[in-house]
VOBA-1610 file (N, C-alpha, C; in pm, whole numbers, padded with zeros to 5 digits, always signed):
BEGIN
Met-08822+02298+00546Met-08798+02431+00494Met-08664+02485+00542Lys-08631+02457+00672Lys-08503+02503+00724Lys-08388+02440+00647His-08405+02312+00614His-08299+02241+00540His-08279+02303+00402Gln-08391+02336+00335Gln-08382+02396+00202Gln-08319+02534+00210Ser-08353+02610+00314Ser-08297+02743+00331Ser-08146+02735+00353Gly-08104+02634+00432Gly-07961+02614+00456Gly-07886+02583+00328Asn-07946+02498+00244Asn-07882+02464+00116Asn-07871+02587+00026Ala-07976+02666+00026Ala-07975+02786-00058Ala-07867+02883-00014Leu-07855+02900+00119Leu-07752+02989+00172Leu-07613+02938+00137Phe-07598+02804+00149Phe-07468+02742+00117Phe-07430+02766-00029Leu-07527+02751-00119Leu-07502+02773-00262Leu-07469+02919-00292Ile-07536+03009-00220Ile-07508+03151-00237Ile-07365+03183-00195Leu-07323+03126-00082Leu-07187+03149-00032Leu-07083+03095-00131Ile-07110+02979-00189Ile-07018+02922-00289Ile-07009+03014-00411Ala-07126+03064-00455Ala-07129+03153-00571Ala-07049+03280-00544Val-07062+03335-00424Val-06988+03456-00386Val-06838+03429-00387Ala-06799+03314-00332Ala-06657+03277-00327Ala-06599+03259-00467Leu-06676+03194-00555Leu-06629+03173-00692Leu-06617+03305-00767Phe-06714+03394-00743Phe-06710+03525-00808Phe-06587+03604-00762Ala-06556+03596-00633Ala-06439+03666-00578Ala-06311+03610-00638Ala-06304+03476-00650Ala-06185+03413-00707Ala-06168+03452-00854Leu-06281+03456-00927Leu-06275+03494-01069Leu-06231+03640-01083Ser-06282+03726-00998Ser-06245+03868-01004Ser-06097+03885-00976Tyr-06045+03809-00878Tyr-05901+03816-00846Tyr-05817+03769-00964Ala-05860+03661-01027Ala-05784+03607-01140Ala-05779+03706-01255Ile-05894+03770-01282Ile-05898+03868-01391Ile-05809+03987-01358Thr-05813+04032-01231Thr-05731+04146-01189Thr-05583+04117-01202Thr-05540+04001-01153Thr-05397+03969-01157Thr-05350+03941-01297Ser-05436+03887-01384Ser-05393+03858-01521Ser-05366+03985-01599Gly-05425+04097-01557Gly-05404+04222-01628Gly-05285+04301-01579Arg-05218+04255-01476Arg-05103+04327-01424Arg-04983+04310-01515Gly-04886+04405-01501Gly-04765+04398-01582Gly-04682+04274-01555Asp-04689+04222-01428Asp-04607+04106-01396Asp-04675+03976-01435Gly-04798+03984-01490Gly-04866+03865-01538Gly-04907+03770-01429Gly-04893+03810-01299Gly-04931+03723-01190Gly-04843+03600-01177Ile-04725+03600-01237Ile-04638+03484-01236Ile-04572+03470-01099Asp-04570+03347-01044Asp-04511+03328-00912Asp-04364+03290-00925Arg-04298+03275-00811Arg-04153+03253-00811Arg-04115+03124-00881Glu-04191+03017-00856Glu-04159+02889-00918Glu-04173+02897-01070Gln-04279+02959-01117Gln-04298+02976-01261Gln-04188+03063-01321Ala-04147+03166-01245Ala-04041+03255-01292Ala-03909+03179-01305Glu-03881+03092-01211Glu-03756+03013-01216Glu-03756+02921-01338Ile-03870+02859-01366Ile-03880+02769-01482Ile-03860+02849-01611Ala-03928+02962-01622Ala-03915+03045-01741Ala-03773+03095-01759Ala-03710+03137-01649Ala-03571+03186-01656Ala-03479+03077-01709Ser-03498+02955-01660Ser-03415+02842-01706Ser-03435+02816-01855Gln-03560+02825-01901Gln-03588+02802-02043Gln-03521+02907-02130Ile-03525+03032-02087Ile-03464+03141-02163Ile-03312+03127-02168Val-03253+03099-02052Val-03107+03084-02046Val-03061+02962-02124Gln-03137+02853-02116Gln-03102+02731-02190Gln-03108+02753-02340Tyr-03204+02833-02384Tyr-03214+02864-02527Tyr-03089+02938-02573Ala-03048+03037-02495Ala-02925+03110-02529Ala-02804+03017-02530Thr-02799+02925-02434Thr-02688+02830-02427Thr-02686+02739-02549Ser-02804+02695-02594Ser-02810+02610-02713Ser-02758+02683-02836Leu-02783+02812-02845Leu-02731+02892-02956Leu-02579+02907-02946Gln-02530+02929-02826Gln-02384+02937-02807Gln-02316+02809-02855Gln-02369+02696-02812Gln-02310+02567-02849Gln-02320+02543-02999Ala-02432+02584-03059Ala-02450+02566-03203Ala-02350+02650-03282Ile-02326+02771-03237Ile-02228+02858-03304Ile-02089+02796-03298Thr-02055+02739-03184Thr-01926+02672-03170Thr-01914+02555-03267Arg-02022+02476-03279Arg-02020+02362-03372Arg-02006+02410-03516Leu-02078+02515-03553Leu-02069+02567-03689Leu-01928+02617-03720Asn-01866+02675-03621Asn-01728+02722-03639Asn-01632+02607-03661Ile-01648+02502-03583Ile-01555+02389-03589Ile-01584+02299-03710Ile-01710+02266-03731Ile-01746+02168-03833Ile-01760+02230-03972Asn-01823+02348-03977Asn-01852+02409-04108Asn-01763+02530-04138Asp-01664+02553-04053Asp-01570+02665-04073Asp-01642+02800-04085Cys-01745+02821-04007Cys-01820+02945-04011Cys-01757+03048-03916Ile-01701+03153-03973Ile-01652+03262-03891Ile-01772+03348-03850Pro-01758+03434-03749Pro-01874+03510-03702Pro-01948+03585-03811Glu-01874+03644-03906Glu-01939+03721-04012Glu-02025+03634-04104Asp-01999+03503-04106Asp-02074+03411-04192Asp-02207+03367-04131Leu-02221+03385-04001Leu-02339+03331-03932Leu-02466+03404-03974Ser-02576+03332-03972Ser-02704+03392-04006Ser-02814+03342-03913Phe-02891+03436-03861Phe-03008+03405-03778Phe-03137+03422-03859His-03126+03417-03989His-03239+03436-04080His-03350+03335-04049Tyr-03470+03385-04030Tyr-03584+03295-04004Tyr-03711+03361-04055Asp-03818+03287-04058Asp-03946+03334-04112Asp-04012+03428-04011Ser-03960+03548-03999Ser-04007+03639-03895Ser-04147+03694-03921Asp-04190+03698-04047Asp-04325+03747-04074Asp-04430+03636-04070Gly-04385+03512-04051Gly-04476+03401-04028Gly-04563+03362-04145Asp-04517+03389-04268Asp-04601+03355-04384Asp-04566+03218-04444Gly-04474+03146-04380Gly-04437+03013-04427Gly-04327+03012-04530Asn-04277+03129-04568Asn-04168+03138-04665Asn-04050+03212-04605Leu-03929+03171-04644Leu-03809+03238-04598Leu-03762+03332-04708Glu-03784+03461-04690Glu-03761+03558-04797Glu-03632+03636-04774Thr-03573+03680-04883Thr-03446+03752-04878Thr-03461+03898-04920Asp-03584+03946-04930Asp-03608+04083-04975Asp-03628+04180-04860Gly-03597+04135-04738Gly-03616+04219-04621Gly-03743+04189-04546Ser-03830+04106-04603Ser-03954+04071-04534Ser-03927+03989-04409Asp-03821+03907-04415Asp-03781+03826-04300Asp-03649+03877-04245Asp-03642+03886-04114Asp-03525+03946-04048Asp-03399+03860-04059Tyr-03285+03928-04049Tyr-03153+03868-04032Tyr-03095+03803-04157Tyr-03145+03837-04272Tyr-03085+03782-04393Tyr-02943+03834-04409Asn-02847+03742-04417Asn-02705+03775-04434Asn-02665+03734-04576Ser-02650+03830-04664Ser-02623+03799-04806Ser-02489+03730-04826Gly-02399+03742-04729Gly-02268+03678-04742Gly-02262+03540-04680Ser-02376+03486-04637Ser-02379+03357-04568Ser-02441+03250-04655Ser-02394+03126-04637Ser-02459+03010-04698Ser-02538+02938-04591Thr-02630+02852-04631Thr-02714+02783-04532Thr-02633+02694-04439Asp-02509+02661-04476Asp-02423+02584-04387Asp-02395+02658-04258Cys-02410+02790-04261Cys-02381+02873-04144Cys-02507+02934-04083Tyr-02622+02881-04121Tyr-02749+02927-04064Tyr-02775+02856-03931Leu-02820+02931-03834Leu-02859+02870-03707Leu-02990+02795-03721Phe-03082+02847-03804Phe-03216+02792-03813Phe-03240+02727-03949Asn-03151+02638-03987Asn-03162+02567-04113Asn-03101+02429-04096Lys-03162+02329-04159Lys-03114+02191-04143Lys-02973+02174-04197Asn-02931+02258-04292Asn-02794+02249-04344Asn-02692+02309-04248Gly-02740+02387-04154Gly-02653+02450-04056Gly-02667+02385-03920Ala-02711+02464-03821Ala-02723+02412-03684Ala-02852+02337-03661Asn-02951+02354-03751Asn-03078+02282-03742Asn-03155+02312-03613Leu-03145+02437-03565Leu-03224+02480-03450Leu-03353+02546-03500Ser-03444+02568-03410Ser-03567+02640-03441Ser-03567+02772-03367Tyr-03613+02876-03435Tyr-03628+03004-03367Tyr-03737+02989-03261Leu-03708+03035-03142Leu-03803+03025-03031Leu-03877+03158-03015Arg-04007+03154-03035Arg-04086+03275-03013Arg-04116+03286-02863Pro-04079+03398-02803Pro-04100+03413-02658Pro-04246+03394-02619Lys-04268+03326-02510Lys-04403+03307-02459Lys-04455+03437-02400Ser-04584+03460-02415Ser-04643+03586-02368Ser-04624+03604-02218Glu-04625+03494-02142Glu-04611+03505-01997Glu-04468+03540-01955Trp-04373+03533-02047Trp-04236+03574-02018Trp-04220+03727-02018Leu-04319+03796-02071Leu-04303+03938-02100Leu-04390+04026-02012Asp-04348+04150-02001Asp-04427+04252-01932Asp-04526+04308-02032Asn-04652+04266-02021Asn-04750+04305-02123Asn-04784+04453-02123Ser-04742+04526-02019Ser-04763+04671-02019Ser-04670+04741-02117Lys-04570+04668-02169Lys-04474+04725-02265Lys-04501+04677-02408Ser-04620+04629-02433Ser-04648+04566-02562Ser-04640+04662-02681Ala-04634+04791-02655Ala-04621+04888-02765Ala-04476+04900-02813Gly-04383+04839-02743Gly-04242+04847-02782Gly-04214+04782-02916Ser-04125+04841-02993Ser-04099+04792-03130Ser-04035+04654-03130Leu-03966+04616-03023Leu-03900+04486-03016Leu-03975+04388-02925Tyr-04096+04423-02890Tyr-04174+04339-02800Tyr-04206+04205-02866Gly-04188+04097-02790Gly-04228+03965-02838Gly-04129+03896-02928Glu-04002+03938-02928Glu-03903+03872-03012Glu-03766+03871-02945Phe-03692+03763-02971Phe-03551+03763-02938Phe-03478+03845-03043Val-03378+03920-03001Val-03302+04005-03092Val-03157+03958-03092Phe-03102+03938-03212Phe-02962+03897-03228Phe-02885+04017-03282Ser-02784+04060-03208Ser-02716+04183-03244Ser-02565+04168-03229Ala-02493+04245-03310Ala-02347+04253-03296Ala-02307+04400-03304Ala-02384+04484-03241Ala-02356+04628-03245Ala-02359+04685-03104Thr-02316+04606-03006Thr-02317+04650-02868Thr-02182+04619-02803Cys-02122+04720-02746Cys-01996+04701-02674Cys-02025+04659-02530Ile-01943+04568-02478Ile-01951+04526-02338Ile-01824+04574-02268Asp-01838+04658-02168Asp-01721+04705-02095Asp-01637+04587-02047Asn-01506+04595-02068Asn-01409+04496-02017Asn-01424+04357-02079Leu-01493+04346-02192Leu-01510+04216-02256Leu-01438+04216-02389Gly-01359+04111-02412Gly-01285+04100-02538Gly-01187+04214-02554Ser-01199+04290-02663Ser-01104+04397-02691Ser-01143+04530-02627Ala-01252+04531-02551Ala-01300+04658-02495Ala-01236+04689-02361Asp-01213+04820-02336Asp-01169+04862-02204Asp-01291+04898-02121Ser-01269+04959-02004Ser-01381+04985-01913Ser-01477+05091-01965Asp-01436+05165-02068Asp-01524+05266-02125Asp-01563+05234-02269Cys-01541+05110-02312Cys-01578+05068-02447Cys-01511+05152-02556His-01395+05206-02529His-01331+05294-02626His-01290+05221-02753Ile-01235+05099-02737Ile-01176+05032-02854Ile-01283+04990-02955Pro-01386+04913-02916Pro-01486+04875-03016Pro-01561+04994-03075Leu-01587+05096-02993Leu-01661+05210-03045Leu-01580+05288-03147Asn-01451+05264-03152Asn-01365+05330-03251Asn-01321+05233-03359Gly-01403+05133-03388Gly-01373+05046-03501Gly-01338+04903-03465Gly-01350+04865-03338Gly-01317+04729-03298Gly-01430+04632-03330Ile-01416+04510-03279Ile-01513+04405-03306Ile-01606+04389-03185Ala-01734+04386-03212Ala-01833+04368-03106Ala-01874+04222-03095Pro-01917+04178-02977Pro-01962+04039-02962Pro-02101+04018-03019Leu-02131+03892-03050Leu-02267+03854-03085Leu-02347+03837-02956Ile-02465+03895-02951Ile-02546+03893-02830Ile-02690+03860-02866Ile-02755+03786-02777Ile-02899+03766-02787Ile-02965+03850-02678Phe-03069+03924-02715Phe-03147+04004-02621Phe-03291+03955-02619Leu-03356+03970-02505Leu-03501+03959-02497Leu-03551+04080-02420Pro-03600+04182-02492Pro-03651+04302-02425Pro-03784+04276-02355Tyr-03814+04363-02259Tyr-03944+04366-02190Tyr-03974+04237-02114Val-03871+04182-02050Val-03890+04060-01970Val-03974+04093-01846Asn-04060+04000-01809Asn-04135+04008-01684Asn-04037+04030-01567Glu-04069+04120-01477Glu-03977+04156-01369Glu-03940+04035-01283Asn-04036+03949-01249Asn-04007+03832-01167Asn-03912+03737-01239Ile-03929+03723-01370Ile-03839+03638-01448Ile-03701+03701-01457Cys-03698+03833-01472Cys-03570+03904-01474Cys-03493+03879-01344Glu-03562+03886-01233Glu-03498+03860-01104Glu-03445+03717-01097Ala-03522+03622-01151Ala-03479+03483-01150Ala-03356+03463-01239Ile-03353+03528-01354Ile-03236+03521-01442Ile-03115+03580-01372Ala-03135+03693-01305Ala-03024+03758-01235Ala-02967+03668-01127Arg-03053+03593-01059Arg-03004+03503-00954Arg-02919+03391-01012Glu-02944+03354-01139Glu-02866+03248-01204Glu-02730+03299-01252Ser-02718+03429-01272Ser-02596+03485-01330Ser-02493+03516-01222Val-02371+03543-01267Val-02264+03579-01174Val-02297+03710-01104Ala-02363+03800-01177Ala-02398+03929-01118Ala-02482+03911-00992Gly-02575+03814-00995Gly-02656+03784-00879Gly-02770+03880-00853Ala-02778+03986-00931Ala-02884+04084-00913Ala-02907+04155-01046Ile-03022+04220-01058Ile-03052+04296-01179Ile-02954+04413-01189Ile-02897+04431-01308Ile-02804+04540-01330Ile-02886+04668-01348Thr-02857+04769-01266Thr-02945+04886-01263Thr-02872+05019-01281Ser-02746+05016-01327Ser-02675+05142-01349Ser-02755+05231-01442Asp-02762+05360-01410Asp-02845+05452-01488Asp-02807+05459-01635Asn-02678+05441-01663Asn-02633+05452-01803Asn-02575+05321-01854Asn-02627+05208-01801Asn-02568+05079-01840Asn-02601+05040-01983Ile-02708+05094-02039Ile-02746+05058-02175Ile-02772+05186-02253Ile-02700+05202-02360Ile-02713+05323-02440Ile-02749+05285-02582Ala-02844+05355-02642Ala-02889+05332-02780Ala-02955+05196-02792Gly-02973+05148-02912Gly-03046+05025-02934Gly-02972+04929-03024Pro-03008+04801-03022Pro-02937+04702-03102Pro-02981+04703-03247Ser-02886+04687-03337Ser-02922+04663-03477Ser-02921+04513-03499Lys-03008+04464-03584Lys-03018+04320-03606Lys-02902+04272-03693Phe-02837+04166-03648Phe-02713+04119-03710Phe-02738+04057-03847Thr-02669+04111-03947Thr-02676+04055-04083Thr-02536+04036-04141Gly-02438+04015-04053Gly-02302+03988-04099Gly-02201+04094-04063Asn-02245+04208-04014Asn-02155+04318-03981Asn-02126+04317-03831Leu-01998+04306-03795Leu-01960+04302-03654Leu-01915+04438-03602Ala-01923+04541-03683Ala-01881+04674-03637Ala-01979+04726-03533Thr-01926+04789-03430Thr-02010+04840-03323Thr-02084+04965-03369Gly-02210+04972-03339Gly-02290+05085-03382Gly-02309+05191-03276Gly-02250+05175-03159Gly-02259+05278-03056Gly-02332+05236-02931Ser-02396+05120-02930Ser-02463+05073-02809Ser-02358+05029-02707Arg-02395+05031-02582Arg-02297+04999-02478Arg-02365+04940-02356Phe-02302+04839-02297Phe-02339+04789-02165Phe-02231+04834-02068Glu-02269+04889-01957Glu-02172+04921-01853Glu-02185+04816-01744Leu-02125+04699-01770Leu-02137+04587-01677Leu-02025+04584-01574Gly-01909+04637-01611Gly-01798+04642-01518Gly-01719+04513-01506Ser-01762+04406-01571Ser-01689+04280-01559Ser-01721+04189-01677Pro-01618+04122-01732Pro-01644+04024-01837Pro-01709+03897-01783Ser-01720+03886-01651Ser-01782+03767-01592Ser-01932+03763-01616Tyr-01992+03879-01643Tyr-02136+03884-01661Tyr-02172+03847-01804Leu-02152+03722-01839Leu-02176+03679-01977Leu-02325+03666-02008Phe-02407+03660-01906Phe-02551+03669-01926Phe-02612+03728-01799Gly-02730+03783-01814Gly-02796+03840-01699Gly-02919+03917-01740Cys-02965+04002-01651Cys-03083+04083-01677Cys-03056+04224-01627Ala-03097+04322-01706Ala-03070+04461-01674Ala-03199+04542-01683Leu-03202+04651-01609Leu-03313+04746-01618Leu-03272+04854-01717Ser-03343+04860-01827Ser-03309+04954-01933Ser-03379+05086-01912Pro-03305+05198-01919Pro-03371+05328-01911Pro-03458+05352-02034Ala-03553+05442-02022Ala-03647+05466-02132Ala-03578+05511-02259Ser-03461+05576-02246Ser-03389+05623-02363Ser-03286+05522-02413Gly-03291+05403-02358Gly-03187+05306-02388Gly-03224+05206-02494Ile-03183+05080-02473Ile-03189+04979-02578Ile-03333+04947-02618Thr-03427+04970-02530Thr-03568+04956-02564Thr-03631+05094-02555Asp-03717+05124-02648Asp-03764+05262-02662Asp-03852+05309-02548Ile-03910+05219-02471Ile-03993+05261-02358Ile-03949+05196-02228Gly-03821+05163-02220Gly-03767+05108-02096Gly-03808+04964-02071Gly-03785+04918-01949Gly-03823+04782-01913Gly-03702+04696-01881Tyr-03729+04570-01848Tyr-03624+04475-01813Tyr-03579+04399-01937Leu-03451+04367-01939Leu-03389+04314-02061Leu-03298+04196-02028Phe-03329+04078-02083Phe-03237+03964-02076Phe-03133+03977-02185Tyr-03009+03941-02153Tyr-02904+03937-02256Tyr-02812+03819-02228Ser-02749+03769-02333Ser-02648+03666-02319Ser-02547+03680-02433Ile-02420+03670-02400Ile-02316+03675-02502Ile-02313+03542-02575Leu-02328+03545-02706Leu-02323+03422-02785Leu-02182+03389-02832Gln-02104+03492-02865Gln-01966+03471-02908Gln-01893+03603-02901Tyr-01766+03599-02857Tyr-01684+03719-02859Tyr-01539+03680-02883Ser-01462+03776-02937Ser-01321+03748-02967Ser-01234+03794-02853
//
């Protein structure tokens, strides 16, 4: 009887331990940081940065091989996921002045695939954001001290040419920190007014629409920033960015 009682107690203790572990897992999975650890964050950061790098290299190839100037480029893809590539506005980034030779996501062009961000890359507490869960390609953001811009973005905001940029809004904070460690900046950019207004999706127009990064250096060609609630994302959060091309 003592032996049976000992076994029963042992099984009860195991059940309690498993229940505690399950409760912890459920609790951490519901947090904004997704419970992602440093190693996972480093892997995710590398995947995000590598994707941006592949787009940079593809744009260079399209320019050299297919004579695609920036205005010709198209990030048009099946954004509504219905299996068709539509030109009526149902699918994002349609550039009416572009041919498929200058498409990033077409076999006639760069033959890349649009990468849908993984849910674990994102801060799920920001899921109500209008740009949540997508990479954004924009050419309506001035970068201080980059290309033709001065330290206050005066030139592009008055009719100059803006760079092509890829954004990923609402990045998980741990991943944002990992991205920042990979960049020249070395830390998350946190200036109160570093990001103003929001990005428009690029469809061939390189005119700046009024958005601005206050980075202070052209060396910060990619990184992660903390966006104020009134800034590039409508409810704030962390934001990955990378310059794809600039003049």
